[in-house]
C-alpha positions, 0 to 999 in steps of 0.5 A: 506484533510478533516478529513473524508478522513484522517480517511478513509485512516487510516481505509483502511491502518489498514484493508488492512494490516490485510487482507494482513497479514492473507490471503496472503503468500508472500514467505519470503517477508516483505510487508508494506503499507506505504500510502493510498490516497483516492480520495475526491469522495471516488471512489478510494484508492491508496495504496502504498506498500514497501517490504523488500528486496527492490528487491522483490517490483515487485514480492510483487506487482504482488502477491497482484494484483493476490489477489486483488479480495479477498482483495477487497471482504474482505474490502467490507464486513468489511467497513460500508460505501458507496461508498467503494473505489476501491483499487489500489496498487502501489510501494512506490518509496520514499524509493528508491529515498531517497536511491539514494540521500543518495548514491549521497551525500556520493559520493560527500563527498568523 
């Protein structure tokens, strides 16, 4: 991964986090951006989110998808680059997988 892509990933993570924090109401769900992966041609950025409580992951993703146009519009205003990546949101499943592995390991020890 090039240095430019890494810097763009960090920039998108910071800017999208600020937009989500200020503009979107999640109804007592804490939403965190865990990872941003921008394609090498800068056409698309996959943004992985996590929420607390974890049972509300789907609801948080649904709320973000309803507001995707607003988020993309704000990013288009803030970023001074061309092309501006199209944002795609996904649920980060690594925490869920890690929790499952931890459960299996604790069962195995007992």
